[in-house]
C-alpha positions as CSV (number, residue, x, y, z in Angstrom):
1,M,12.6,21.9,4.6
2,I,11.1,18.6,3.5
3,A,9.0,18.8,0.3
4,L,6.6,15.9,0.0
5,K,4.6,16.0,-3.2
6,N,3.8,12.3,-3.6
7,I,3.2,9.9,-0.8
8,L,2.7,6.2,-1.4
9,V,0.9,4.0,1.0
10,A,1.3,0.3,0.3
11,T,-1.7,-1.8,1.5
12,D,-2.6,-5.4,1.9
13,F,-5.9,-4.4,3.5
14,S,-4.7,-5.6,7.0
15,E,-4.9,-3.7,10.3
16,P,-1.2,-2.5,10.0
17,S,-2.1,-1.2,6.5
18,E,-5.0,0.7,7.9
19,A,-2.7,2.3,10.4
20,A,-0.2,3.2,7.6
21,L,-3.1,4.7,5.6
22,A,-3.9,7.0,8.6
23,Y,-0.3,8.2,8.7
24,G,-0.2,8.6,4.9
25,R,-3.4,10.6,4.9
26,A,-2.2,12.9,7.7
27,L,1.1,13.5,6.0
28,A,-0.5,14.1,2.6
29,R,-2.8,16.7,4.2
30,T,0.0,18.4,6.1
31,F,2.2,18.7,3.0
32,G,-0.5,19.1,0.4
33,A,0.7,16.0,-1.3
34,T,-1.0,13.5,-3.6
35,L,-1.7,10.3,-1.8
36,H,-1.0,7.1,-3.9
37,V,-2.6,4.0,-2.3
38,A,-1.3,0.8,-3.9
39,H,-2.2,-2.8,-3.5
40,V,-0.3,-5.6,-5.2
41,V,-2.3,-8.5,-6.7
42,D,-0.6,-11.8,-7.2
43,T,-0.2,-12.8,-10.8
44,V,-2.3,-15.9,-11.5
45,P,0.0,-18.6,-12.8
46,T,-0.4,-20.2,-16.2
47,L,-1.0,-23.9,-15.5
48,V,0.7,-26.5,-17.7
49,Y,-1.0,-29.9,-18.2
50,G,-0.1,-33.2,-19.7
51,A,2.8,-34.6,-21.7
52,E,2.1,-32.1,-24.5
53,A,2.5,-29.3,-22.0
54,Y,-0.9,-27.8,-22.7
55,A,-0.9,-24.4,-21.1
56,V,-4.0,-22.9,-19.6
57,S,-4.2,-19.3,-18.5
58,M,-6.9,-17.9,-16.4
59,P,-7.4,-14.3,-17.4
60,E,-11.0,-14.2,-16.0
61,L,-9.6,-15.0,-12.5
62,Q,-6.9,-12.4,-12.8
63,Q,-9.5,-9.8,-13.9
64,E,-11.7,-10.7,-10.9
65,L,-8.8,-10.4,-8.5
66,E,-7.9,-7.0,-9.9
67,A,-11.5,-5.8,-9.9
68,S,-11.9,-6.8,-6.3
69,A,-8.7,-4.9,-5.4
70,H,-10.0,-1.8,-7.2
71,K,-13.2,-2.0,-5.3
72,Q,-11.4,-2.4,-1.9
73,L,-9.2,0.6,-2.7
74,A,-12.2,2.7,-3.7
75,D,-13.8,1.9,-0.4
76,L,-10.6,2.8,1.5
77,L,-10.4,6.2,-0.3
78,V,-13.9,7.3,0.5
79,D,-13.0,10.5,2.3
80,N,-15.8,12.6,3.8
81,D,-13.4,15.3,4.9
82,R,-13.3,18.7,3.1
83,P,-11.4,19.6,1.1
84,P,-11.0,16.2,-0.4
85,L,-7.5,14.8,-0.5
86,P,-6.0,14.2,-3.9
87,A,-5.7,10.4,-4.0
88,R,-4.8,7.8,-6.6
89,P,-5.8,4.2,-6.2
90,V,-3.2,1.9,-7.8
91,V,-3.5,-1.9,-8.4
92,L,-0.2,-3.5,-9.3
93,T,0.1,-7.1,-10.6
94,S,3.2,-9.0,-9.5
95,N,4.4,-12.1,-7.6
96,A,7.0,-9.9,-6.0
97,P,5.1,-7.2,-4.0
98,A,8.2,-5.4,-2.7
99,A,9.7,-5.1,-6.1
100,A,6.4,-3.9,-7.6
101,I,6.1,-1.2,-4.9
102,V,9.6,0.0,-5.4
103,D,9.3,0.1,-9.2
104,Y,6.1,2.1,-8.9
105,A,7.8,4.5,-6.4
106,K,10.7,5.0,-8.9
107,R,8.3,5.5,-11.9
108,E,6.0,8.0,-10.1
109,R,8.8,9.9,-8.3
110,I,7.4,9.1,-4.9
111,D,8.9,11.2,-2.0
112,L,7.9,8.9,0.9
113,I,6.5,5.4,1.2
114,V,4.4,4.5,4.2
115,A,3.9,0.7,4.8
116,G,2.4,-1.3,7.6
117,T,4.3,-4.1,9.2
118,H,2.9,-7.1,11.0
119,G,5.9,-7.2,13.3
120,R,6.5,-10.9,12.8
121,G,9.6,-12.4,14.4
122,G,11.5,-15.6,14.5
123,V,10.3,-18.5,12.4
124,A,7.2,-16.6,11.0
125,H,9.5,-13.9,9.6
126,L,11.9,-16.5,8.2
127,L,9.2,-18.4,6.5
128,M,7.0,-15.5,5.3
129,G,9.6,-12.8,4.9
130,S,8.7,-9.1,5.2
131,V,7.5,-7.0,2.3
132,A,8.1,-3.9,4.4
133,E,11.7,-4.9,5.1
134,R,12.4,-5.5,1.4
135,V,10.8,-2.1,0.5
136,V,13.0,-0.4,3.2
137,R,16.1,-2.0,1.8
138,T,15.5,-1.2,-1.9
139,A,13.3,1.9,-2.0
140,P,14.6,5.1,-3.8
141,C,13.1,7.3,-1.1
142,P,12.5,7.3,2.7
143,V,10.2,4.6,4.1
144,L,8.0,5.0,7.2
145,T,6.9,1.7,8.6
146,V,3.9,1.6,10.9
147,R,3.2,-1.3,13.3
148,H,-0.3,-2.0,14.6
149,P,-1.0,-1.3,17.4
150,E,1.3,1.7,17.3
151,H,1.9,4.7,19.3
152,E,-0.8,7.1,18.1
153,F,0.9,10.1,16.6
154,V,-2.0,10.7,14.2
155,I,-5.1,12.2,15.9
156,P,-8.4,11.3,14.2
157,D,-9.8,14.2,12.1
158,A,-12.9,14.4,14.3
159,L,-10.8,15.0,17.4
160,V,-8.8,17.7,15.6
161,A,-12.0,19.5,14.6
162,V,-13.3,19.4,18.2
163,A,-10.0,20.6,19.6
164,K,-10.0,23.6,17.2
165,A,-13.6,24.6,18.2
């Protein structure tokens, strides 16, 4: 029997990430697992100016980016279903999103990672890479990738309630 106690959904707030969150929610409900929803915020670089190499950091901008991510995660985790799903919003800061996701999964003993994929191919994939692909290759646990639009395995909660009535 599979025992899932901690499920991580990695989100970049895109449509594929929304689909991944639907899967993560459904799996967390089915297994009674804690749902971790993580977003990786890029680290704002320190700028270097002039011959004296005067360094300027922008902590206010970094704080604004992180605060914005926290708000978006809070909006995603508003769950009107009862009983409420145990969920943890997580904001990670890194310029290597896949590595940050994998490190978090190791640290928190995540049993399954669910990630959306944009399904880019060819030159777009070559230029932009794939965070989901890197997570699959390096994760310490199974990874479910969800492509949007996808085959709907997850039935919306409202339809489940109607079907049971």
